[in-house]
C-alpha positions as a printed Julia matrix, in Angstrom:
672×3 Matrix{Float64}:
  -8.07  -13.6    11.8
  -9.87  -16.15   10.37
 -10.02  -17.23    7.09
 -13.44  -15.73    6.18
 -11.84  -12.5     7.42
  -9.12  -12.46    5.4
 -11.24  -12.84    2.16
 -13.29  -10.11    2.76
 -11.95   -6.55    1.65
  -9.8    -4.46    3.87
 -12.55   -2.21    4.48
 -14.75   -4.82    5.88
 -12.03   -6.63    8.38
 -12.32   -7.2    11.98
  -9.45   -5.06   12.61
 -10.07   -1.14   12.57
  -6.77   -0.27   12.52
  -6.82   -2.03    8.99
 -10.29   -0.49    8.13
  -8.87    2.92    8.97
  -5.77    2.85    6.73
  -7.99    1.28    3.56
 -10.23    4.56    4.32
  -7.41    6.74    4.18
  -6.37    5.08    0.86
  -9.78    5.73   -0.76
  -9.99    8.24   -3.04
 -12.62   10.69   -5.5
 -13.92    7.4    -7.16
 -15.18    5.6    -4.01
 -17.38    8.16   -2.5
 -20.01    5.34   -2.33
 -18.49    3.16   -0.43
 -17.13    6.11    2.13
 -21.07    6.68    2.64
 -21.62    3.23    3.48
 -18.54    2.95    5.78
 -19.35    6.38    7.65
 -23.22    5.02    8.34
 -22.6     1.43    9.08
 -18.7     1.12   10.73
 -18.59    0.25   14.26
 -16.13    2.02   14.85
 -16.4     5.73   15.5
 -12.86    6.66   14.24
 -13.35    4.94   11.04
 -16.21    6.78   10.7
 -14.76   10.27   11.0
 -12.16    9.11    8.54
 -14.38    8.23    6.0
 -16.81   11.55    6.52
 -13.49   13.3     6.44
 -13.11   11.94    2.87
 -16.49   12.52    1.65
 -16.73   15.4    -0.94
 -20.66   15.29   -1.3
 -22.4    17.8     1.06
 -25.89   16.39    0.62
 -24.31   12.49    1.24
 -23.11   14.44    4.56
 -26.27   15.98    5.16
 -27.73   12.61    4.97
 -24.9    11.07    7.5
 -25.69   14.16   10.18
 -29.07   13.46   10.47
 -28.73    9.66   10.77
 -25.42    9.78   13.22
 -26.16    9.1    17.06
 -22.54   10.55   17.82
 -22.74   13.87   18.8
 -19.01   14.86   17.57
 -19.63   13.34   14.39
 -22.85   14.46   13.53
 -21.15   17.81   14.22
 -18.57   16.74   12.16
 -20.49   16.35    9.08
 -22.39   19.28    9.61
 -19.36   21.22    9.79
 -17.6    19.4     6.47
 -20.89   20.03    4.38
 -20.43   23.79    5.31
 -17.01   23.74    4.27
 -17.66   22.3     0.75
 -20.79   24.58    0.21
 -18.59   27.35    0.75
 -15.54   25.99   -1.04
 -18.12   25.38   -4.34
 -19.53   28.87   -3.78
 -16.24   30.85   -3.91
 -14.94   28.41   -6.28
 -14.77   29.5   -10.92
 -17.46   27.03  -11.34
 -20.73   27.2   -12.93
 -23.05   29.93  -11.52
 -25.91   27.67  -10.72
 -23.31   25.2    -8.89
 -22.36   28.69   -6.84
 -25.78   29.82   -6.33
 -27.18   26.41   -4.92
 -24.08   26.2    -2.87
 -24.81   29.47   -1.5
 -28.31   28.62   -0.65
 -27.41   26.32    1.77
 -24.87   28.65    3.15
 -26.35   30.33    6.86
 -23.28   30.88    8.35
 -22.23   34.29    8.5
 -18.48   34.07    8.85
 -18.57   31.68    5.96
 -21.15   34.2     3.97
 -18.46   36.98    4.81
 -15.85   34.61    3.64
 -17.62   33.86    0.33
 -18.44   37.76   -0.37
 -14.58   38.85    0.14
 -13.34   35.8    -2.01
 -15.83   34.4    -4.64
 -15.1    34.25   -7.9
 -18.27   35.64   -9.1
 -19.7    39.17   -8.75
 -23.32   37.93   -8.36
 -22.43   35.49   -5.72
 -20.1    37.97   -3.74
 -23.21   40.71   -3.88
 -25.92   37.83   -3.09
 -23.5    36.53    0.0
 -22.42   40.13    1.32
 -26.53   40.6     0.84
 -27.42   37.46    3.65
 -24.45   38.91    5.66
 -25.43   40.4     9.53
 -23.8    41.68   11.81
 -21.88   44.63   11.8
 -19.07   43.02   13.29
 -18.65   40.63   10.34
 -19.28   43.68    7.45
 -16.27   45.22    9.11
 -14.23   42.01    7.95
 -15.41   42.22    4.91
 -14.96   46.34    4.37
 -11.44   45.49    5.52
 -10.43   42.41    3.91
 -12.59   42.24    0.42
 -10.7    42.48   -2.51
 -13.6    44.3    -4.77
 -14.36   47.81   -4.15
 -17.79   47.52   -4.61
 -18.27   44.88   -1.94
 -16.32   46.84    0.39
 -18.28   50.42    0.4
 -21.61   48.16   -0.15
 -20.5    46.69    3.19
 -19.67   49.63    4.98
 -23.09   51.18    3.84
 -24.74   48.86    6.21
 -22.97   49.67    9.27
 -24.86   50.9    12.08
 -22.72   50.77   14.8
 -21.1    53.82   15.61
 -18.08   52.13   17.64
 -17.9    49.92   14.61
 -17.52   53.0    12.17
 -15.25   54.65   14.66
 -12.65   51.59   14.39
 -13.1    51.46   10.78
 -12.35   55.27   10.67
  -9.3    55.17   12.91
  -8.07   51.96   11.7
  -5.08   51.14    9.13
  -7.44   50.65    6.11
  -7.79   52.64    3.3
  -8.48   56.17    3.71
 -11.3    56.6     1.49
 -13.03   53.99    3.33
 -12.28   55.51    6.78
 -13.67   58.87    5.46
 -16.75   57.49    4.27
 -17.35   55.66    7.95
 -16.37   58.75    9.54
 -19.24   60.35    7.41
 -21.76   57.77    9.01
 -21.1    58.52   12.48
 -23.35   61.36   14.13
 -22.39   60.8    17.79
 -20.19   64.2    19.52
 -18.4    61.74   21.75
 -17.46   59.14   18.6
 -16.14   62.33   16.41
 -14.06   63.59   19.74
 -12.35   59.99   19.84
 -11.9    59.89   16.2
 -10.18   63.57   16.51
  -8.27   62.73   19.15
  -6.84   59.13   17.9
  -3.16   59.09   17.22
  -3.8    55.99   14.47
  -6.24   57.76   12.21
  -4.77   59.19    8.91
  -4.31   62.85    9.18
  -7.2    63.84    6.98
  -9.5    61.62    8.63
  -8.66   63.77   12.05
  -9.33   66.96    9.84
 -12.78   66.28    8.86
 -13.49   64.56   12.08
 -12.77   67.81   13.95
 -14.88   70.01   10.98
 -17.77   67.6    11.67
 -17.38   67.83   15.62
 -17.57   71.58   15.41
 -21.2    71.81   12.69
 -22.75   69.31   15.45
 -22.11   71.7    18.3
 -23.32   74.68   16.5
 -26.49   72.82   15.64
 -28.39   73.33   18.81
 -29.22   76.6    20.41
 -29.27   76.81   24.6
 -32.34   76.67   26.42
 -33.88   79.6    28.55
 -34.36   78.78   32.52
 -38.11   79.58   32.16
 -38.63   77.72   29.18
 -36.71   74.39   30.29
 -38.17   74.0    33.91
 -41.69   74.17   31.93
 -40.85   71.84   29.98
 -39.11   69.79   32.75
 -43.01   69.87   34.4
 -44.55   68.96   31.26
 -41.99   65.52   30.83
 -42.9    65.16   34.54
 -46.76   64.97   34.23
 -46.28   62.72   31.13
 -44.28   60.15   33.3
 -46.47   60.64   36.12
 -49.53   59.73   33.77
 -47.95   56.65   32.29
 -47.95   54.86   36.13
 -51.32   54.0    35.33
 -50.87   52.12   32.27
 -51.57   48.83   31.74
 -49.59   48.77   28.75
 -46.05   48.33   30.78
 -43.29   47.66   28.1
 -44.82   50.69   25.63
 -44.59   52.79   29.18
 -41.3    51.91   29.0
 -40.29   52.89   26.04
 -41.57   55.98   25.88
 -40.25   56.64   29.34
 -36.59   56.14   27.78
 -37.56   58.43   25.0
 -38.25   61.33   27.96
 -35.43   60.64   29.68
 -33.19   61.3    26.89
 -35.12   64.6    26.69
 -34.62   65.61   30.07
 -31.01   64.9    30.37
 -30.79   67.11   26.67
 -32.87   69.7    29.09
 -30.74   69.2    32.06
 -27.18   70.15   30.3
 -28.54   73.89   30.41
 -30.97   74.3    32.6
 -30.7    72.97   36.5
 -34.14   71.18   37.03
 -36.22   72.49   40.33
 -35.49   69.57   43.48
 -38.77   68.57   44.42
 -40.08   68.5    40.06
 -36.42   65.73   39.68
 -37.79   63.71   42.55
 -41.05   63.33   41.11
 -40.13   62.92   37.73
 -36.9    60.08   38.71
 -39.58   58.33   41.15
 -41.75   57.64   38.44
 -39.26   56.5    36.12
 -37.98   54.34   38.27
 -41.23   52.86   39.19
 -42.35   52.26   35.27
 -39.21   50.96   34.73
 -38.98   48.59   37.86
 -42.46   46.87   37.04
 -41.75   46.97   33.05
 -38.29   45.01   34.07
 -39.97   42.41   36.44
 -43.48   41.6    33.86
 -40.66   41.08   31.25
 -38.53   39.16   33.89
 -41.83   37.06   34.25
 -42.73   36.4    30.7
 -39.34   35.72   29.58
 -39.41   32.88   32.2
 -42.81   31.53   31.2
 -41.46   31.7    27.27
 -38.24   29.71   28.65
 -40.48   27.21   29.83
 -42.73   26.74   27.0
 -39.47   26.67   24.8
 -37.95   24.07   26.87
 -40.86   21.56   26.98
 -41.27   22.52   22.81
 -37.37   21.65   22.58
 -37.78   18.29   25.1
 -40.63   16.92   22.86
 -38.84   18.0    19.8
 -35.63   16.02   20.66
 -37.71   13.19   22.33
 -39.71   13.15   18.96
 -36.45   13.03   16.88
 -35.03   10.34   18.77
 -38.19    7.9    17.92
 -37.94    8.88   14.39
 -34.11    8.06   14.2
 -34.82    4.64   16.33
 -37.9     4.11   13.78
 -35.45    4.96   11.28
 -32.84    2.24   12.21
 -32.73   -1.07   10.07
 -30.56   -4.29   10.54
 -27.49   -2.9     9.53
 -27.09   -0.28   11.77
 -24.6    -0.66   14.59
 -25.27   -1.78   18.41
 -24.16    1.43   19.17
 -26.42    3.39   17.29
 -29.2     2.24   19.18
 -27.4     2.09   22.65
 -26.4     5.7    21.77
 -29.82    6.84   21.25
 -31.08    5.32   24.38
 -28.36    6.88   26.39
 -29.2    10.24   24.72
 -33.26    9.41   25.65
 -32.06    8.76   29.36
 -30.05   12.32   29.66
 -32.97   14.33   28.91
 -34.55   16.52   31.7
 -37.85   14.72   32.92
 -40.91   16.77   32.17
 -44.57   15.71   33.47
 -46.68   15.95   30.34
 -49.13   13.19   28.38
 -47.03   14.14   25.1
 -43.91   12.89   26.76
 -45.69    9.65   28.0
 -46.93    8.77   24.69
 -43.7     9.8    23.04
 -42.01    7.35   26.0
 -44.45    4.55   24.82
 -43.39    5.0    21.06
 -39.83    4.96   22.28
 -40.24    2.08   23.74
 -42.07   -0.05   21.24
 -38.92    1.3    18.57
 -36.1     0.15   20.37
 -37.89   -3.4    20.64
 -38.25   -3.52   17.24
 -34.64   -2.22   16.79
 -33.24   -4.7    18.78
 -35.44   -7.73   17.08
 -34.31   -6.84   13.53
 -30.92   -6.63   14.71
 -31.21  -10.01   16.54
 -32.52  -11.4    13.02
 -29.91  -10.01   11.04
 -27.07  -11.21   13.27
 -28.61  -14.98   12.6
 -28.35  -14.1     9.23
 -25.43  -13.21    9.32
 -24.32  -16.15   11.1
 -25.65  -18.64    8.81
 -24.08  -16.6     6.06
 -21.02  -17.43    7.3
 -21.33  -20.92    7.95
 -22.64  -20.73    4.21
 -19.45  -19.09    3.06
 -17.37  -21.1     5.02
 -18.59  -23.97    2.83
 -17.79  -22.45   -0.39
 -14.84  -21.31    0.57
 -13.53  -24.67    1.24
 -15.32  -25.96   -1.93
 -13.67  -23.46   -4.21
 -10.42  -24.19   -2.27
 -11.24  -27.62   -3.19
 -11.71  -27.27   -6.94
  -7.98  -25.59   -6.91
  -6.35  -28.31   -4.72
  -3.54  -30.2    -6.3
  -3.89  -33.22   -6.67
  -7.62  -33.38   -7.77
  -8.83  -34.56   -5.02
 -11.18  -37.48   -4.67
 -15.0   -37.53   -5.3
 -16.16  -38.4    -1.63
 -14.38  -35.19   -0.17
 -16.75  -33.33   -1.93
 -19.84  -35.2    -1.5
 -19.16  -34.15    2.49
 -19.21  -30.71    1.36
 -22.47  -30.88   -0.29
 -24.01  -32.56    2.42
 -23.41  -29.95    4.61
 -24.71  -27.21    2.15
 -27.95  -29.57    2.0
 -28.4   -28.7     5.6
 -27.89  -25.75    6.12
 -29.7   -24.51    2.88
 -33.35  -24.23    3.67
 -32.91  -22.05    6.35
 -31.3   -19.62    4.03
 -33.84  -19.74    1.45
 -35.24  -16.02    1.72
 -31.57  -14.54    2.25
 -30.52  -12.96   -1.06
 -27.11  -13.14   -0.62
 -27.4   -16.98   -0.41
 -28.37  -17.01   -4.29
 -24.67  -15.84   -5.05
 -22.84  -18.41   -2.59
 -25.16  -21.13   -4.42
 -23.77  -19.9    -7.64
 -20.21  -20.18   -6.42
 -20.94  -23.45   -5.17
 -22.14  -24.92   -8.34
 -19.22  -23.07  -10.34
 -16.47  -24.59   -8.04
 -18.19  -28.3    -8.35
 -18.35  -27.99  -11.96
 -14.67  -26.41  -12.1
 -13.88  -29.9    -9.75
 -15.48  -32.13  -12.49
 -13.55  -30.37  -15.22
 -10.3   -31.31  -13.53
 -11.27  -34.47  -12.78
 -11.85  -35.21  -16.36
  -8.61  -33.73  -17.16
  -6.87  -35.68  -14.53
  -8.5   -38.59  -15.85
  -7.67  -37.94  -19.26
  -4.14  -37.09  -18.43
  -3.6   -40.26  -16.47
  -4.68  -42.46  -19.39
  -2.27  -40.23  -22.07
   0.28  -41.38  -19.51
  -0.16  -44.81  -19.25
  -0.16  -45.18  -23.07
   3.03  -43.15  -23.24
   4.17  -45.57  -20.54
   3.51  -48.89  -22.31
   5.06  -47.35  -25.59
   8.29  -46.54  -23.52
   8.3   -50.07  -22.51
   7.87  -51.21  -25.38
  10.75  -48.73  -27.19
  13.09  -50.28  -24.23
  12.91  -53.57  -24.62
  13.71  -53.05  -28.53
  16.39  -51.41  -27.88
  17.77  -53.69  -25.7
  17.32  -56.56  -27.86
  18.83  -54.22  -30.66
  21.95  -53.3   -28.67
  22.43  -57.1   -27.56
  22.31  -57.9   -30.94
  24.25  -54.93  -32.51
  27.64  -55.57  -34.82
  29.0   -52.4   -33.55
  28.52  -52.41  -29.29
  28.62  -49.29  -27.12
  29.23  -50.22  -23.85
  28.67  -46.82  -22.26
  24.72  -46.66  -24.24
  24.73  -50.64  -22.99
  25.25  -49.64  -19.56
  23.01  -46.83  -19.06
  20.02  -48.95  -21.03
  20.63  -51.28  -18.23
  20.06  -48.57  -15.79
  16.69  -47.78  -17.31
  15.43  -51.3   -17.48
  16.44  -51.71  -13.87
  14.44  -48.73  -12.72
  11.36  -50.27  -14.81
  12.2   -53.45  -12.96
  11.67  -52.02  -10.03
   8.55  -49.74  -11.03
   7.26  -50.32  -14.24
   4.97  -47.25  -14.3
   1.27  -46.47  -14.83
  -0.17  -49.35  -16.79
  -3.91  -49.38  -18.26
  -6.02  -51.87  -16.48
  -5.64  -53.85  -19.71
  -2.05  -54.63  -19.38
  -0.15  -56.91  -16.49
   2.41  -55.65  -14.8
   4.12  -58.69  -13.48
   4.19  -59.61  -17.91
   5.75  -56.49  -18.38
   8.42  -56.88  -15.34
   9.32  -60.49  -17.2
   9.8   -59.42  -20.36
  11.86  -56.26  -19.47
  14.1   -58.55  -17.37
  14.77  -60.78  -20.59
  15.85  -58.48  -22.64
  18.16  -57.04  -19.66
  19.51  -60.15  -19.84
  20.22  -60.63  -23.14
  21.89  -57.4   -23.36
  23.72  -58.01  -20.07
  25.59  -61.15  -21.37
  26.28  -59.2   -24.54
  28.06  -56.37  -22.3
  30.21  -59.47  -20.35
  31.19  -60.38  -23.68
  32.5   -57.25  -24.87
  34.26  -56.28  -21.33
  35.83  -59.46  -21.36
  36.87  -58.58  -24.98
  37.71  -55.12  -24.07
  39.8   -56.28  -20.99
  42.43  -58.06  -23.7
  42.51  -55.24  -25.71
  44.08  -53.08  -22.89
  46.16  -56.33  -21.92
  47.93  -55.95  -25.58
  47.96  -52.11  -25.47
  50.09  -52.72  -22.51
  53.33  -53.3   -25.26
  51.88  -50.76  -27.83
  52.23  -48.0   -24.93
  55.75  -49.45  -24.07
  56.8   -49.05  -27.75
  55.54  -45.9   -27.94
  56.94  -44.45  -24.47
  60.6   -45.95  -25.95
  60.64  -44.06  -29.08
  59.5   -40.8   -27.29
  62.47  -41.47  -24.86
  64.81  -41.74  -27.67
  63.3   -38.31  -29.14
  64.66  -36.92  -26.05
  68.16  -38.02  -26.72
  68.21  -36.19  -30.5
  68.81  -32.72  -31.15
  67.3   -32.73  -34.28
  64.48  -29.8   -33.47
  62.69  -30.59  -36.16
  62.5   -34.55  -36.33
  61.01  -34.05  -33.03
  58.43  -31.29  -34.12
  57.43  -33.84  -37.09
  57.48  -37.32  -34.65
  55.58  -35.49  -31.31
  52.34  -35.06  -33.36
  52.65  -38.75  -34.82
  53.35  -40.15  -31.2
  50.76  -38.33  -29.93
  48.05  -39.47  -32.82
  49.51  -43.51  -32.01
  48.74  -43.31  -27.85
  45.42  -41.94  -28.28
  44.94  -45.19  -30.34
  45.78  -47.33  -27.76
  45.4   -45.16  -25.1
  43.21  -48.25  -22.98
  45.73  -49.98  -20.68
  45.03  -52.49  -17.27
  43.98  -50.12  -14.33
  47.21  -51.84  -12.2
  49.52  -49.84  -15.12
  47.57  -47.29  -16.99
  48.88  -44.7   -14.49
  52.73  -44.78  -14.6
  52.67  -45.63  -18.33
  50.8   -42.39  -18.74
  52.95  -40.69  -16.32
  55.9   -41.98  -18.53
  54.46  -40.67  -21.79
  53.14  -37.61  -20.49
  56.58  -36.98  -19.42
  58.45  -37.55  -22.04
  55.85  -35.61  -24.52
  55.77  -32.33  -22.36
  59.64  -32.21  -22.53
  59.44  -32.86  -26.3
  56.58  -30.36  -26.81
  58.84  -27.63  -24.49
  61.53  -28.04  -27.55
  59.18  -28.2   -30.2
  57.36  -24.73  -28.88
  61.12  -23.37  -28.44
  62.05  -24.64  -31.97
  58.47  -23.14  -33.28
  59.63  -19.8   -31.78
  63.02  -19.86  -33.13
  61.12  -20.2   -36.41
  58.89  -17.61  -36.33
  61.34  -14.84  -35.32
  63.25  -16.07  -38.43
  60.29  -15.54  -40.45
  59.35  -12.15  -39.44
  62.74  -11.48  -40.19
  62.51  -12.05  -43.48
  59.19  -10.55  -43.65
  60.62   -7.21  -42.24
  63.39   -7.66  -45.54
  60.72   -8.01  -48.24
  58.47   -5.24  -46.84
  60.8    -2.96  -48.2
  61.12   -4.4   -51.72
  57.18   -3.83  -52.92
  57.56   -0.98  -53.84
  61.19   -1.25  -55.83
  61.7    -0.65  -59.6
  64.9    -2.53  -59.81
  63.14   -5.35  -61.57
  65.38   -8.09  -62.26
  67.92   -7.44  -58.93
  64.36   -7.32  -56.64
  63.07  -10.63  -58.34
  65.95  -12.48  -57.46
  66.32  -11.27  -54.01
  62.59  -11.97  -53.37
  63.04  -15.5   -54.67
  66.11  -16.84  -52.45
  64.44  -14.77  -49.38
  61.37  -17.63  -50.75
  63.59  -20.55  -50.65
  65.06  -18.91  -47.19
  61.48  -19.32  -46.09
  60.93  -22.93  -46.79
  64.03  -23.88  -45.56
  63.01  -22.57  -41.95
  60.27  -24.83  -41.3
  57.16  -24.56  -39.13
  55.91  -22.0   -36.72
  52.95  -22.26  -34.15
  50.01  -22.68  -35.68
  48.12  -19.58  -34.29
  50.74  -17.51  -36.09
  51.23  -19.42  -39.2
  48.35  -17.74  -41.48
  49.17  -14.41  -40.12
  53.06  -14.35  -40.77
  52.61  -15.73  -43.97
  50.11  -13.25  -45.2
  52.4   -10.5   -44.09
  55.37  -12.36  -45.72
  53.57  -12.87  -49.0
  51.48   -9.37  -49.49
  54.72   -7.78  -50.4
  55.66   -9.87  -52.88
  52.37  -10.55  -54.43
  52.72   -6.38  -54.71
  56.02   -6.63  -56.32
  55.6    -9.22  -59.24
  52.1    -7.67  -59.85
  53.93   -4.06  -60.68
  56.34   -6.07  -62.27
  54.12   -7.94  -64.43
  52.76   -4.38  -65.45
  55.57   -2.58  -66.14
  57.03   -5.37  -68.38
  53.57   -5.21  -70.06
  53.7    -1.42  -70.66
  57.11   -1.98  -72.64
């Protein structure tokens, strides 16, 4: 997939699977785009998915008229019918339902609308347009509206259909209504003998059958044979008539009367022979003429259909614009070639018209291909320009000039293409964006140069101040020297008015000045470290001497002082620093362990005092309790310090009962 294909929407990609997935994700708001895809997508499967997503029957009708694929044309037509049937059956406005019903012609859909439509008017209108006794039988059986069921039953004429309703497992009242419509004795006998019909229906069928049998009186022998001879003469006269089709109708009527008489009176053999011979002659001749007329009519209709199809194919090719897929023309040519050859001047004229339309459609498609190829090249230039405008860092001016030359070479050929105008605007917008970014980059570069000059000046000033400061910090000096070395290696961006060598020289001089001061400080520090060795050894000696003492209170007091003194002389030469520190740490840790044990012991003693004084807060032996508390307070002071983290808490625990008692004692004596 090239870059241009990735920039297109998914429904316009070259991969049909990607386009199909995009079409499946579209919804009701994308109807216009779905129609475009259904008309122009080269893949029949993608077009089928788009047709299935369309909800407008008018759009589907338009697609069916222009679709060259027979299956898709039938699918679009069927989809439009489904939507109209659904609208007609819905609870939408009556006008919308009537408009949808007017476009429905399929008998089965009309029957479904008559059975399920929400509006009563629509149900009756759909039933009025429903024909075919079998379809009406479905309405009688399945409609929820009783009026619709009765109206559908009243329109059924086929006795067999009426019999099936009478003997079916439907409503009994409908079965009786259907039975009343049956006049044929054979059908009535079948209903009366049926095991599936309700009992009331069978009884009514027997009643009607008995009444039918009593209507006709038997005819006499003489009267019957006279009438048979008359019928024979009537048929023999019809053999010479020119209107054989009308004669055949009359013969069939006469045959029915002959059969009715023959049930009561046996005809004479010669009269019966003459009658049947004349009937067969008329019916055979009428059938032969009807067949010839049917064959002629069939040939005429075939020619008309052939001409109509060829005319439709010509109109289809003439209606193809330059956006039509190549397969549309190929399918139409294939459909033309599949037509049966016909020798007729009108077919020859249509052939010339079809050939010219194909040539024009091919030329339009080729011109569109050339335009699309040119647009693709222009779009490639624009895409590169937009990428260039967003590139980091900002590209050089000559890169943009090369793109403009490519555009200028292609633009004259695209002067008549409307889409080229939008591409031109995109190119101009990209150029403006690139110019803006170049100006911003220039401004940022100038600001960075000014800030860098300020940074260099500040660095030189700091180096000079550190070199001449009364209080010298070696760590800060080393950090600044590292910065100076980095600047000497790369001074950074500088304005055109500033000379790089001059700045390197200035920073180097400031660095050398500070470096000399640092070396002096390091020498002094080295002497100080040697002097600290004696002080550290004295501190270690004192700490080790305390290890020999059993005075834990003194150890606790001296431990903090020793630590502070060591911190003041902590630095020493590298060859002695570690060994001295190990000696001091070992002695300090042992002293700290003893001190911690002493402090913990003091803590337990003070908690014992807290327990004693806690019970004295509510005492009323004012003088005795006061003396006891004072002795406990003196004892508290003699115990000594406790761990720092517990000192405040244990003191508050001891002091609170004391304060409570003395406050109560004071209030008591104040009341006396």
